[in-house]
N, C-alpha and C positions, 0 to 999 in steps of 0.2 A: 504493500500498497502505502508506504513509503517510500520507493524507488516509483511507483507510477506518480504520486504526489509529485515528486522532485521535479523529475521528466517532463511534466503538466507545466512546471514553471518555468520550464527553461523555453516551452514552443514560444516564438516572436510571435502570438496572439492579439496585443498591443500595438505592433508597428504599424499595419494598415492604416489601422484610425489613426495613427501619431500621424502619419504623411496625411492625407486626409485631411485632418486637424492644420494642419503646419501650410497645407496648399490654401484654402481656406482663408486663413490669416494674412498671407502673403497677397491673396485676394481682394481682400478687403482694403489693406496698405495703399495699394497699390491704384481701390477704386476712393481712397478719403483725400481729399484736398482741403484749400485752407479757404478760410473764413476770413471775412471781417476786414480788418487794417493786413494781414497779412495776404491774401487774395488781389488786395489793391495794388499790395507794394507787387506781387507778382506782373501783373497787369504792366503795371506804370515799367519793369523791368524789360519784359520781354518788347515794350514799345520802345525803350531806348537802345531795347536789343536792334532793330529794325531802322531805326536813327542811325548807328553808328555804321553798321553794316553798310545803308546807303550812300554815306561818305568813301568808304572804301572803294566802291566801282569810279566814281570822280576823280579821288586821286588818282587809284591804282591802274586806269586807264589811260593819262600823261605819263604815269612813269612807266608804262608795258612799251610807249615807243622810244621810253631811251633802254629798255631794260628786257632782256626773256622772260618772260611771266615764267615758268618754272623757275628761274634763279631766285627772281624776285619773291616767291613763294617760300623758299628756303629760306632767303635773310629773312624774312619775316617770322618763320616760326621758329631760326634761329635766337632771334634779338627777343623776342617772347618768350623763350626759355630761361633767358639770364635778367630777363627781366625780374621776369615772379621768381627766380630764384634768388635774386637778391630783394626784392621785397621780402620773400620767406623768414630770408636771414636776418632783417629789420623787427619784423614782429616779432621772429623769437618761436614760427613754425616749424614744425620737424616733420627733414625729407628723407626720411629713413625707409627704405626699400617697402613697396608695401604688399599687405594682402592680396593676393589672388592677382597678381600683376598682368594676368591672362587679359582684366577685364579693359587694360588699357592698353594695350593689344587693341583688338578689339574696335576699341572706338579710336585711336590712331588710324589704323588701317579703311575704318567708314569717312573719315573726314578726307584722309588723303586721296580718296578714290573720289572725292566731291570735287575737291580743288583741281586735279591734274584732270578729269572729263569737262571740266568747266572751260577749262582753259584750249584743251586737246577737239572742244566743240565747235569750237569758234573759228576753227579752221575749217569747218566745213557750212558751218550759216550763219547767220547774224545771230547779234546780240538779241534782237527782240524775238523770235524761234524760242530762244535759250528759256528767253520770260514767260513765254508762254508753258514751256513745261514746267515751269518752277510754279507755277500754280496749282500742280499736284500735290505739291509735298505735305501738305497738311491735312490732306484727303487719304493719304498715303499712311502717314505718319498714324494717324486714327487707327486704320488698316494692324499697323505694328503693334500696335498698342494694345492690340483686343486679342492679338497673337502669341504676344509675347508675355502681358501682365492679366488679360481679360481686361482690360480697362474698356468701360461701354463708355462711347458717344451718343446723348442722344438724339434724338428726331432731329429738335428743333435747331439745335449747333452744327448738325448737319445743311439744311438748310441757312445759316446764315454763313458759314463755311462757303454756302453755293453764291450765294449774294457779293460777298466780299471777292471773290474769286472772279464773278461778272466784272464788278469795278476794275480788279487788277486787270483783267484780259485788255480790256477794253480803253484804258492809260494806255497796257505796254504795247498796242497795237494803234498809238496815239488817237482813236477815233476814229479812223481809218477802216469802215465794213469791207471796203473792195481787197485789201490787204489783210482784213482776217478771212474773211471766207477764203482766199488762196494757200493760206496757211496748209502745207506739206510736209506730212512726215519723213522727213531722210536720214540719212547717215550720222549726222550732227546732230539730233533731235536724238536718234538714239541712242546717240553715247552718254550724252547730257543727262538722258533716263536714266540711266546705271546709277550715275553721279546722285541724284533726285533721291534715287531709293535707299541709296546708304548715307541721306541724310536724315532720310524718314524714318529710318530705324534705327540711325543715332539720339536722337530726344528721348524715346523712352527710356530704351537701352542708361541715358543716363540717371534716369530711378530704381532702375530697377539694377545696374554696378552698385546704386549708392551703400554704401557701406558704414556711413557715418565719422568718415574722413573728414580732415579740416576742409574746408571748400579751397583755399588755396594750394593745400597738400595736390589735391585732388583735379587741379587746375594744371599744378604745373606735369603732373605725370603724365595726364592726355594729350599737354602741348608735347611735351616730350616724347610721345608714343608718333602724333603725328607727324613731328618734324623729321624724326628717323624714317618713316615713310616718304614722303614727299622726296626724302633723301634721295634714294633712287633712282627715280625719273629724273631730279631734276642736280644731282654731282657733275655727270661730262660737262653740263650747261654755266656752270656754277665755278667752275673750274676758267673758264674762260673769259668771266667776270674782273676787270679790273677795279676791284671796291675802292682804290684810291682815286683816280680817276673822275668815277661818278656823277655827273651834276647836281648838285642841292635839292633839286625838287623830286630825283630819289628815295634820297634819303629823309626828306621829309616824309613822304609817302610811305617808306618803311618803319619808321618811326610811327606814324598815325596806324598803320595795316596793324605794327606787332602789340603795340599798348592798348589801342582801345577796337580796334576791330576784329582782334584777337584775345588779350585777355583780359580786356574786359566784356568782350560777348562769352566767351567764354563763362567768366563768373555769372554772368545773366542768365545764360540758359542754364545751367544747371541750378541756380539758384530756383528758377523758374520751374524748369522740369520736376522737380519734389515736390510742387503747392498748385501746379494746374495739368486738367490734362492736358498729353502728348497734342490734340489736335490745335489747341487754345495757341501752346505756347508756339507751333509755329506758323498761326494765324495772322498775325501780326506782319509776317512778311510780306501780307498782301498792301504793304502799304509802302511795299521798299520801289516798287516804280516811282510811286506819286513822292514819296521823299528825294530820289534823284531826280527828278523833274524840278521842282524848288531847288537844290543844292546845283543841279546844274543854270539855272534861271540867274541866282546871284551871284555867283562866278562868273556869269556872261557870255555863258554860251547859248542865251536866247530861252524863251517861254515857250511852253506848250499852246495852245489856242484854250480857248473855253471848255470846247467839246469833252477834251479830253480830264479836264477836274473835272467836268460834272462825274465822268469815271470815278476819280477819286472820291469823289462826296459820297456814292455808292457803295463803295471799300467802307469808307468812314463808315458808315450806318451801319453797315452790315454788321462792323466789329464792333460794335458801339452795342449794339444787342446780342453777340454774343458773348462781351465782356458780364452784362447782366443777368444772361442765364443760367440758373442754377446748374453746376459743374456735376 
């Protein structure tokens, strides 16, 4: 009798129940979002994220006329790593080898693929076409969030995303209906779509891979991994660049890209991704075309027509409704 009781006690009867409980806890955690002031700050974070990224298009566009685009990306992430390391040293944040370092390898690979495909695609298609493909990102991110974390997106949120996307597409095509109808999916669009898929998966993974590390340490290791992967295609081009003879405008762009458009946006994205659904985090990317048009106008590159700004208004209304909808 004792032998049977002892054998029964060693049977893993409770293991399946524990696994189910853990899975249910994870699902609940990934579907629990910020409220009140924390929710507002998360929305403001991704709004600022979109604005900072928009500035990188104008400065980056100027800089890539003077230096190879992939070499510029490598410089960007090299400076980012140094900047964040210095900031961590100043603030006393530990940069010891992280637990489960494969997490950062995955994140770095996804971001590096996105950055690389963006520039490769532009060799085969126009920026307006890549902008149209970009509008798929929030919807794709919602799909990835469901598969990775069972994170649900409510129908009203999806409708708001579609409204915002419609306005963004109108802005991207500058209110030209003929250009919109002539849009064709070619090699460049398919290349960039691979990158968009990677970025769409990136945001839900930020929440899934969060292990309560110091935010700056998390951002540092993500930047290190991204730099390592970007260096693979960029290294042959980077060695051909004479760093000491680069025009001042290139270094201004590198500093902006590395500090504001990479280090700060990494932090903003990581902050928002653990407080908002993935679809809402990336939805503010729909404002990027509008911000670019405003920035281009302010720096003297010309203003868009009123019809284009009508699309921007549609986007803003869609995002305003999105922000107020429950998560």
